[in-house]
C-alpha positions as CSV (number, residue, x, y, z in Angstrom):
1,M,-83.7,-122.4,-56.4
2,S,-86.4,-124.9,-56.1
3,F,-87.2,-126.8,-52.9
4,A,-85.8,-130.0,-54.4
5,D,-82.5,-128.2,-55.3
6,S,-82.2,-127.0,-51.7
7,V,-82.7,-130.6,-50.5
8,R,-80.0,-131.8,-52.9
9,E,-77.7,-129.1,-51.7
10,E,-78.2,-130.1,-48.1
11,L,-77.7,-133.8,-48.9
12,Q,-74.4,-133.0,-50.7
13,G,-73.1,-131.4,-47.5
14,V,-73.7,-134.5,-45.3
15,P,-70.3,-136.0,-44.4
16,V,-69.7,-139.7,-45.0
17,R,-67.0,-141.2,-42.8
18,R,-67.3,-145.0,-43.0
19,A,-66.0,-146.9,-46.0
20,C,-69.1,-149.1,-46.2
21,C,-71.3,-146.0,-46.3
22,K,-69.2,-144.4,-49.1
23,R,-69.8,-147.6,-51.1
24,A,-73.5,-147.4,-50.5
25,L,-73.6,-143.7,-51.5
26,A,-71.8,-144.5,-54.7
27,A,-74.2,-147.4,-55.4
28,G,-77.2,-145.0,-54.9
29,L,-75.8,-142.5,-57.4
30,L,-75.4,-145.3,-59.9
31,I,-79.0,-146.7,-59.5
32,D,-80.0,-145.3,-63.0
33,A,-76.6,-145.2,-64.8
34,D,-76.5,-146.4,-68.4
35,V,-74.0,-149.1,-69.5
36,Q,-72.4,-148.9,-72.9
37,G,-69.8,-151.6,-73.4
38,Q,-67.1,-150.9,-70.8
39,Q,-68.4,-147.4,-70.1
40,L,-70.9,-146.1,-67.6
41,L,-72.9,-143.0,-68.3
42,L,-74.5,-141.2,-65.4
43,P,-76.9,-138.3,-66.1
44,C,-76.9,-135.5,-63.5
45,R,-79.4,-132.7,-63.0
46,S,-76.9,-129.8,-62.6
47,P,-73.2,-129.0,-62.7
48,S,-73.0,-129.0,-58.9
49,A,-74.6,-132.4,-58.7
50,A,-72.2,-133.7,-61.4
51,A,-69.2,-132.4,-59.6
52,Y,-70.4,-134.0,-56.3
53,A,-71.0,-137.4,-58.1
54,A,-67.7,-137.2,-59.9
55,E,-65.8,-136.8,-56.6
56,V,-67.7,-139.7,-55.0
57,I,-67.0,-141.9,-57.9
58,R,-63.3,-140.9,-58.1
59,R,-62.8,-141.7,-54.4
60,Q,-64.7,-144.9,-54.5
61,F,-63.6,-146.5,-57.7
62,G,-60.3,-144.6,-58.4
63,K,-61.7,-143.2,-61.7
64,A,-62.1,-139.6,-62.6
65,P,-65.2,-139.3,-64.7
66,E,-65.4,-137.2,-67.8
67,L,-68.1,-134.5,-67.6
68,R,-70.1,-133.9,-70.8
69,E,-72.6,-131.1,-70.9
70,E,-75.7,-131.5,-73.1
71,I,-79.0,-129.7,-73.8
72,V,-82.0,-132.0,-73.8
73,R,-85.4,-130.6,-74.4
74,R,-84.1,-127.1,-73.7
75,H,-82.8,-128.3,-70.3
76,R,-79.1,-128.3,-69.5
77,S,-77.8,-131.5,-68.2
78,V,-74.4,-133.1,-67.5
79,R,-73.4,-136.7,-68.0
80,L,-70.5,-138.4,-66.2
81,V,-68.6,-141.0,-68.4
82,F,-66.2,-143.4,-66.9
83,S,-65.2,-147.1,-66.9
84,S,-65.0,-149.2,-63.8
85,P,-65.6,-153.0,-63.6
86,A,-66.5,-152.6,-59.9
87,A,-69.1,-149.9,-60.6
88,G,-70.5,-152.1,-63.5
89,G,-70.9,-154.9,-61.1
90,L,-73.0,-152.8,-58.8
91,V,-75.2,-151.6,-61.7
92,R,-75.7,-155.3,-62.7
93,L,-76.6,-156.1,-59.2
94,F,-79.6,-153.8,-59.3
95,E,-81.0,-155.9,-62.2
96,T,-80.3,-159.2,-60.5
97,V,-81.7,-158.8,-57.0
98,H,-85.5,-158.6,-57.0
99,A,-85.6,-158.7,-60.8
100,D,-88.9,-160.7,-60.4
101,A,-90.6,-158.0,-58.4
102,K,-94.1,-157.2,-59.7
103,L,-94.5,-153.4,-59.8
104,E,-98.2,-152.9,-60.4
105,P,-99.3,-149.3,-61.0
106,S,-101.0,-147.8,-58.0
107,L,-104.7,-147.0,-58.2
108,A,-104.3,-143.4,-57.4
109,Q,-102.0,-142.3,-60.2
110,E,-101.6,-138.6,-60.7
111,P,-99.4,-137.2,-63.4
112,A,-96.8,-134.8,-62.0
113,D,-97.3,-131.3,-63.0
114,D,-94.5,-129.7,-61.1
115,Y,-91.6,-128.2,-63.0
116,E,-89.2,-130.4,-61.1
117,M,-90.8,-133.5,-62.4
118,Q,-90.8,-132.2,-66.0
119,A,-87.2,-131.1,-65.8
120,G,-86.3,-134.5,-64.3
121,A,-87.9,-136.3,-67.1
122,S,-85.9,-134.3,-69.6
123,V,-82.6,-134.9,-67.8
124,S,-83.3,-138.6,-67.4
125,A,-83.9,-138.8,-71.2
126,A,-80.3,-137.7,-71.8
127,G,-78.1,-140.3,-73.4
128,R,-80.1,-143.5,-72.7
129,G,-77.5,-146.2,-73.4
130,A,-77.7,-149.4,-75.2
131,P,-78.9,-152.5,-73.3
132,P,-76.1,-154.0,-71.2
133,Q,-74.3,-156.8,-73.1
134,A,-73.3,-160.1,-71.6
135,D,-69.6,-159.5,-72.3
136,S,-69.5,-155.8,-71.4
137,M,-67.7,-156.5,-68.1
138,E,-65.2,-159.3,-68.9
139,A,-63.4,-158.7,-65.6
140,H,-66.5,-159.8,-63.7
141,A,-67.5,-162.7,-65.9
142,G,-67.4,-165.0,-62.9
143,D,-68.7,-162.6,-60.3
144,P,-72.1,-163.7,-58.9
145,R,-73.0,-160.0,-58.6
146,V,-73.4,-159.9,-62.4
147,A,-75.5,-163.0,-62.7
148,G,-78.5,-162.5,-65.1
149,A,-76.6,-160.0,-67.3
150,D,-78.1,-161.6,-70.4
151,R,-81.5,-160.1,-69.6
152,S,-82.4,-156.9,-71.2
153,P,-83.3,-153.9,-68.9
154,G,-87.0,-153.8,-68.3
155,E,-87.5,-157.6,-68.8
156,Y,-89.1,-159.1,-65.6
157,R,-88.7,-162.8,-64.9
158,V,-89.8,-165.0,-62.0
159,A,-86.7,-166.6,-60.6
160,D,-86.8,-170.4,-60.9
161,A,-84.6,-171.4,-58.0
162,D,-84.9,-175.2,-58.7
163,A,-83.8,-174.8,-62.3
164,D,-81.0,-172.4,-61.5
165,G,-79.8,-174.7,-58.7
166,E,-79.9,-177.8,-61.0
167,A,-77.9,-176.0,-63.7
168,R,-75.2,-174.9,-61.2
169,R,-74.9,-178.5,-59.8
170,N,-74.6,-179.9,-63.3
171,A,-72.0,-177.4,-64.3
172,S,-69.9,-177.9,-61.2
173,G,-70.5,-181.6,-60.6
174,E,-71.7,-180.9,-57.1
175,S,-74.6,-182.8,-55.4
176,G,-76.0,-183.4,-52.0
177,S,-76.1,-181.0,-49.0
178,G,-73.2,-178.9,-50.3
179,A,-75.1,-178.0,-53.5
180,N,-78.3,-177.4,-51.5
181,E,-76.5,-175.0,-49.2
182,K,-75.1,-173.0,-52.1
183,T,-78.6,-173.0,-53.7
184,N,-80.2,-171.7,-50.5
185,H,-77.5,-169.1,-50.2
186,A,-78.2,-167.8,-53.7
187,E,-81.9,-167.8,-53.1
188,N,-81.4,-165.8,-49.9
189,R,-79.2,-163.3,-51.7
190,E,-81.7,-162.7,-54.4
191,T,-84.4,-161.9,-51.8
192,E,-82.2,-159.9,-49.4
193,P,-83.5,-156.3,-49.4
194,F,-80.0,-155.1,-48.2
195,P,-77.4,-157.2,-50.2
196,P,-74.0,-157.2,-48.5
197,E,-72.3,-156.1,-51.8
198,I,-73.9,-152.6,-51.0
199,F,-74.9,-152.6,-47.4
200,A,-72.6,-153.6,-44.6
201,P,-74.5,-156.0,-42.2
202,G,-75.7,-154.1,-39.2
203,C,-74.9,-150.6,-40.5
204,E,-78.0,-148.5,-40.5
205,S,-76.0,-145.6,-42.0
206,C,-75.5,-147.5,-45.2
207,R,-79.3,-147.4,-45.9
208,S,-79.2,-143.6,-45.3
209,A,-76.2,-143.2,-47.6
210,F,-77.8,-145.3,-50.4
211,L,-81.1,-143.4,-50.2
212,R,-79.1,-140.1,-50.3
213,G,-77.3,-141.2,-53.5
214,A,-80.5,-142.4,-55.1
215,F,-82.3,-139.1,-54.4
216,L,-79.4,-137.1,-55.8
217,S,-79.5,-139.2,-58.9
218,V,-83.2,-139.8,-59.6
219,G,-85.2,-138.1,-56.9
220,T,-87.4,-135.0,-56.8
221,L,-89.6,-133.3,-54.2
222,N,-92.3,-130.8,-54.8
223,D,-92.5,-127.5,-52.9
224,P,-94.4,-128.4,-49.7
225,H,-96.2,-125.1,-49.8
226,R,-98.0,-126.4,-53.0
227,S,-98.4,-130.2,-52.5
228,T,-96.5,-133.2,-51.4
229,H,-94.9,-135.4,-54.0
230,F,-91.7,-137.3,-53.3
231,E,-90.6,-139.4,-56.3
232,L,-87.7,-141.5,-57.5
233,T,-88.0,-141.9,-61.3
234,L,-86.0,-144.7,-63.0
235,R,-85.4,-145.0,-66.7
236,H,-84.5,-148.7,-66.3
237,P,-87.6,-150.6,-65.1
238,A,-85.5,-153.7,-64.3
239,R,-83.9,-151.8,-61.4
240,A,-87.1,-150.4,-60.0
241,G,-87.8,-153.7,-58.2
242,F,-84.6,-153.4,-56.3
243,L,-85.3,-149.9,-55.2
244,A,-89.0,-150.6,-54.4
245,E,-87.9,-153.6,-52.2
246,F,-85.3,-151.4,-50.5
247,L,-87.9,-148.7,-49.7
248,A,-90.4,-151.3,-48.5
249,A,-87.8,-152.9,-46.2
250,C,-87.1,-149.5,-44.7
251,G,-90.8,-149.3,-43.8
252,Y,-92.0,-147.1,-46.7
253,P,-93.6,-149.2,-49.5
254,P,-94.0,-146.7,-52.5
255,G,-96.7,-146.1,-55.0
256,V,-95.9,-147.0,-58.5
257,I,-96.6,-145.1,-61.7
258,H,-95.4,-145.9,-65.3
259,R,-94.5,-143.0,-67.6
260,G,-93.6,-144.4,-71.0
261,D,-90.4,-146.5,-70.5
262,S,-89.8,-145.0,-67.0
263,V,-91.1,-146.2,-63.6
264,G,-91.8,-143.7,-60.8
265,L,-91.8,-144.7,-57.1
266,Y,-93.7,-142.0,-55.3
267,Y,-95.2,-140.8,-52.0
268,K,-98.0,-138.3,-51.7
269,D,-98.4,-138.4,-47.9
270,C,-96.5,-135.8,-45.9
271,A,-95.3,-138.2,-43.2
272,S,-93.5,-140.5,-45.6
273,A,-91.9,-137.7,-47.6
274,E,-90.6,-136.1,-44.3
275,D,-89.3,-139.4,-43.0
276,L,-87.5,-140.3,-46.2
277,A,-85.9,-136.8,-46.4
278,A,-84.7,-137.2,-42.9
279,L,-83.5,-140.7,-43.5
280,A,-81.5,-139.5,-46.5
281,G,-79.8,-136.9,-44.3
282,A,-81.8,-133.7,-45.1
283,G,-83.0,-133.1,-41.6
284,K,-83.3,-129.4,-42.0
285,S,-85.5,-129.8,-45.1
286,A,-87.6,-132.4,-43.3
287,M,-88.1,-130.1,-40.4
288,E,-89.1,-127.3,-42.8
289,M,-91.7,-129.7,-44.4
290,M,-93.0,-130.6,-40.9
291,N,-93.4,-126.9,-40.0
292,I,-95.2,-126.1,-43.3
293,R,-97.5,-129.1,-42.7
294,I,-98.3,-128.1,-39.1
295,E,-99.0,-124.5,-40.2
296,R,-101.3,-125.8,-43.0
297,E,-103.2,-128.0,-40.5
298,I,-103.6,-125.1,-38.0
299,R,-104.8,-122.8,-40.8
300,N,-107.2,-125.4,-42.0
301,Q,-108.6,-126.0,-38.5
302,E,-109.0,-122.3,-38.0
303,N,-110.8,-122.0,-41.3
304,R,-113.1,-124.9,-40.5
305,A,-113.8,-123.4,-37.1
306,T,-114.5,-120.0,-38.6
307,N,-116.8,-121.5,-41.3
308,C,-118.6,-123.5,-38.6
309,V,-119.2,-120.4,-36.5
310,A,-120.3,-118.4,-39.5
311,K,-122.6,-121.1,-40.6
312,N,-124.2,-121.4,-37.1
313,I,-124.6,-117.6,-37.0
314,E,-126.2,-117.7,-40.4
315,K,-128.6,-120.4,-39.4
316,S,-129.5,-118.6,-36.1
317,V,-130.2,-115.3,-37.9
318,S,-132.3,-117.1,-40.5
319,A,-134.3,-119.0,-37.9
320,S,-134.8,-115.8,-35.8
321,A,-136.0,-113.9,-38.9
322,R,-138.6,-116.7,-39.7
323,Q,-139.8,-116.6,-36.1
324,M,-140.2,-112.8,-36.1
325,A,-142.0,-112.9,-39.4
326,A,-144.4,-115.5,-38.1
327,I,-145.1,-113.6,-34.9
328,E,-145.7,-110.4,-36.8
329,K,-148.2,-112.1,-39.1
330,L,-150.0,-113.7,-36.2
331,T,-150.3,-110.4,-34.4
332,L,-151.6,-108.5,-37.5
333,T,-154.2,-111.1,-38.2
334,G,-155.3,-111.4,-34.6
335,M,-154.5,-115.1,-34.6
336,L,-152.0,-114.7,-31.8
337,A,-154.7,-113.9,-29.2
338,Q,-156.3,-117.3,-30.0
339,L,-153.2,-119.3,-29.2
340,P,-152.5,-121.0,-25.8
341,E,-150.9,-118.9,-23.1
342,P,-147.5,-120.6,-23.3
343,L,-147.2,-119.8,-27.0
344,R,-148.3,-116.2,-26.4
345,V,-145.6,-115.8,-23.7
346,T,-142.9,-117.2,-26.0
347,A,-144.1,-115.0,-28.9
348,R,-143.9,-111.9,-26.7
349,L,-140.4,-112.7,-25.4
350,R,-139.1,-113.3,-28.9
351,A,-140.6,-110.1,-30.2
352,E,-139.0,-108.2,-27.3
353,H,-135.6,-109.9,-27.7
354,P,-135.1,-110.6,-31.5
355,D,-131.3,-111.1,-31.2
356,A,-131.4,-113.4,-28.1
357,T,-130.0,-117.0,-28.5
358,L,-132.2,-119.9,-27.7
359,E,-130.3,-120.4,-24.4
360,E,-130.9,-116.7,-23.5
361,L,-134.5,-116.8,-24.6
362,R,-135.4,-120.0,-22.6
363,L,-133.9,-118.4,-19.4
364,L,-136.3,-115.4,-19.8
365,H,-139.3,-117.6,-19.2
366,L,-140.6,-117.8,-15.7
367,P,-139.9,-120.5,-14.7
368,P,-137.2,-121.2,-17.4
369,I,-138.0,-123.9,-19.9
370,T,-135.9,-126.4,-21.7
371,K,-134.3,-125.6,-25.0
372,S,-136.2,-128.4,-26.7
373,G,-139.5,-127.0,-25.2
374,L,-138.6,-123.6,-26.6
375,N,-137.9,-125.0,-30.0
376,H,-141.2,-126.8,-29.9
377,R,-143.1,-123.6,-29.1
378,L,-141.3,-121.5,-31.8
379,Q,-142.1,-124.2,-34.4
380,K,-145.7,-124.2,-33.3
381,L,-145.8,-120.4,-33.9
382,I,-144.3,-120.8,-37.4
383,E,-146.8,-123.6,-38.3
384,A,-149.7,-121.4,-37.0
385,A,-148.6,-118.5,-39.2
386,D,-148.3,-120.8,-42.3
387,K,-151.9,-122.0,-42.0
388,P,-154.1,-120.4,-44.7
């Protein structure tokens, strides 16, 4: 079992008690669902994930999804197929709110080489549905949650609030302050990172439940022993703006990477990956990641300290060898006797104590000299030996 699978297993065991949180969990699971006419198709990474998602959908929408097993690029996957106007409205909401978000690729893009990422790409390629049609959810034709259904997935547009407001006023015959209030309300809803159709006002647990569902649907996480890479990969770019704004509003703006028709929202720093795992409800996995990171940091500090000590010893041994070679040459050539008395004393003490450190050697002088003075004398001896 991979680390990401263990995280998913932990998330599937988190109890959800509030009705609003159950709705947010179901919405997170549907973040990358395909819409084909009246049907929704939800790819799942494993049979256990499919069984979990099917139970959540059955309880939330009163529909028992059909499970279809498929083999995509030699990877086994399961798709849930069901029909629910309410679920379709949530899926359309993802493409309406923050549809004008600009997801520029991050500068430090790194292609994922982890098996989890490769397997996830294969699963996400299963059964890509046709673009949602404007009449695919007749039951919600007048629901504001499905506004903008005539746009194709992946098409970004900048919301023109004035034009939209004028069109609404012309259609309804409204004018004045009442129309302005409705326009302002629509504008606020389109920029709200936690729309009330998914998140109950004031309920922090709804955010956790939504992130949990999104990770179970499109998330992956590398083994922290290897590297840190937390990613949510969406096959529908038009929904990436919603998820990116949600993560940023939670305090974790993601990096962005484009892989073909998919968009990945990722984190490569340990702190963000740990916090998001904990926020989703995988506290045990987050603690394991923290422990691995701390162990790695301690090991790296120990290695740096060891390398530093070894380097210092190497430098000391090398310097001592040069000094001994210089003193030996000066002695053999008779040049040592011609040097000043302080240099002869230092040369004699170094010859008698070849392994002494500079601190020990300076204390052997009577009276003791400073370390800088000792360095100066030793350098003079080396220079004298180097003279032709």
